[in-house]
C-alpha positions in Angstrom: -41.2 27.1 18.1 -37.6 26.0 18.4 -36.1 23.7 15.8 -34.6 20.6 17.2 -31.1 19.7 16.2 -29.0 16.6 16.6 -28.9 13.0 15.7 -31.8 10.5 16.0 -31.2 7.1 17.6 -31.6 5.5 14.2 -29.0 7.7 12.7 -26.6 6.9 15.5 -27.2 3.2 15.2 -26.7 3.2 11.4 -23.5 5.3 11.8 -22.2 2.9 14.5 -22.8 -0.1 12.2 -20.9 1.6 9.4 -18.0 2.5 11.7 -17.9 -1.1 13.0 -17.7 -2.6 9.5 -15.0 -0.2 8.5 -13.0 -1.0 11.7 -13.5 -4.8 11.1 -12.2 -4.4 7.5 -9.2 -2.3 8.7 -8.3 -4.8 11.5 -8.3 -7.7 9.0 -6.5 -6.0 6.1 -4.0 -3.7 7.8 -1.7 -6.5 9.2 -1.2 -8.0 5.7 -0.4 -4.6 4.2 2.1 -3.9 6.9 3.7 -7.3 6.3 3.9 -6.4 2.6 5.7 -3.2 3.5 8.1 -5.3 5.6 8.7 -7.7 2.7 9.5 -4.8 0.3 11.9 -3.3 2.9 13.7 -6.6 3.4 14.0 -7.3 -0.3 15.4 -3.8 -1.0 17.8 -4.1 2.0 19.0 -7.5 0.8 19.5 -6.3 -2.8 21.5 -3.2 -1.7 23.7 -5.2 0.8 27.2 -4.7 -0.5 28.5 -8.0 0.9 26.1 -9.8 -1.5 27.3 -8.2 -4.8 29.1 -11.4 -5.9 27.0 -13.9 -3.8 25.2 -16.9 -5.2 21.4 -17.2 -5.3 21.3 -19.5 -2.2 23.4 -16.9 -0.3 21.1 -14.1 -1.3 18.1 -16.2 -0.2 19.7 -17.0 3.1 20.3 -13.3 3.7 16.7 -12.6 3.0 15.6 -15.4 5.3 17.6 -13.9 8.1 15.9 -10.5 7.6 12.5 -12.2 7.3 13.1 -14.0 10.6 13.9 -10.7 12.3 10.8 -8.9 10.8 8.6 -12.0 11.4 7.6 -12.3 7.7 5.4 -15.3 7.3 3.6 -14.7 3.9 6.7 -15.4 1.7 9.8 -17.5 2.1 13.2 -17.1 0.6 12.4 -19.9 -1.9 9.6 -17.7 -3.4 12.1 -15.0 -4.4 13.3 -14.6 -8.0 17.0 -13.5 -7.9 18.6 -12.1 -11.1 21.3 -9.7 -12.1 20.5 -6.8 -14.4 23.2 -4.5 -15.6 25.5 -5.8 -12.9 23.1 -5.1 -10.1 21.3 -7.7 -7.9 17.6 -7.6 -8.5 15.2 -9.5 -6.3 11.5 -9.7 -7.2 8.6 -11.5 -5.6 4.8 -12.0 -5.9 2.3 -13.8 -3.8 -1.4 -13.9 -3.2 -3.1 -13.4 0.2 -6.7 -14.4 0.9 -8.3 -12.7 3.9 -11.5 -14.2 5.2 -13.9 -11.6 6.4 -17.0 -13.4 7.5 -19.1 -16.3 6.2 -18.0 -17.1 2.7 -16.9 -13.6 2.0 -13.1 -13.0 1.5 -10.7 -10.5 0.1 -7.9 -11.5 -2.2 -4.8 -9.4 -2.7 -2.0 -10.0 -5.2 1.2 -8.5 -3.8 4.2 -8.1 -6.0 7.4 -6.1 -5.8 11.0 -5.8 -6.8 14.2 -4.3 -5.6 14.7 -2.7 -9.1 14.3 1.1 -9.2 11.0 2.2 -10.8 11.6 4.5 -13.8 
């Protein structure tokens, strides 16, 4: 007798459901993680802008707002930034919470935070 090899229909169906759930999760979560990356990039670019070394807080926020408009950042506004100076360097930090509804009453909640200060 020959041994049969392969997947059963039940195995394929269960595997398909698992792949579909992972794909759904990725499609819902990935855009917010990409936007977080854009926020970090815009904050660091604003903080390292040499024309803003002696700028006031509203000028720094306006510079971030221009970058946010270009990158289509909607999760955080310029007013949500904390702008300080540490050791003569401009430091911009932020934090925000994002709630991502999955289905029914099930949601994921992410707490995003970041800073232009170099990690040590």
